N, C-alpha and C positions, 0 to 999 in steps of 0.2 A: 429321817430314819436314824435309829440308834445302833451303835456298834456294840456287840457283845463279844468278849474274848473268853474262849473256853480252852481248857487243857484236856487233851485226850491221850491215853496211852497209845503207843505206836500202832498196835494191832487194831485199835478202834479207828484210828485215822486212816489206816489202809482200807478198812471195811467201808468207811464213809466215802472215801475217794472212789472206791470201786462201785459203790451203789450210785454215786452221782454220775459216773461215766456210763454205767449200764442204763441209766434213765435219760441220758443225753443232757444232763444238767451241767452248768458251767463249773461247778466245783462243790466242795464241802458246804460252803455257806448256803448255796442254793438248795442242796439236799436237805439241810437242817431246816430251812424255811419251809420246804415242802412238807416235812414231818410236822411242823407246828400248824400249818394250814390244815393238814389231815386231822390232827388232834382237835382243832377248833371245830371242824365240820362234824366230827364224831360227837363232841360235846353238845353242839346245837341239835343234832339228831336225838341224842339221849334226853335233852331237855324237852324237845317237842314230844317225844314218846311218853315222857312222864306227864306232861300236861294233857295229852290225849287220854292216858289211863285215868287221870283224875276226872276228866270230863265224862268218861264212860261211867265211872262210879257215881258221879253226881246225877247223871241222867237216870241211872238205875234207881236212885233214891227219889226220883221225881223232882230234882232240883234243876235250876237253870243250867244251861250249857255254858261253862266258863271259857270256852275257846273263842278266840278272836277271829275275825275274817282273815287276818294274816296267817294265823295258825292253820286254818282250813286251806288256804292257798298253798302253804308249804307242804301240808299233808298230801294235797292233790298233786303238786309238782313232784314230790318224792315218789309217789305211787306211780305216776306216769313214767318217771325215769327208770324205775325198776322193771316196768313192763316193756320198755323200748327194746326192740330186737337187737341182738348183738351184730356188730358190723365186722 
């Protein structure tokens, strides 16, 4: 693991500490890691949606479907996750 040192104004540090505490996280570092993980997930979702849109356009033109089996698995998994009843 790599250590990153960042400088925050006091009001931002107070905000980050409060957010970490509200989420039951160990501290600011854990909160910032959670933000990065969420951003990575958002990027993966955006990439998958872009590949799906390209596949739809290819199919509409009569071309081969460029989606991989893994793409289909991820689409199915995300669809099922969205349909899961709230607990």
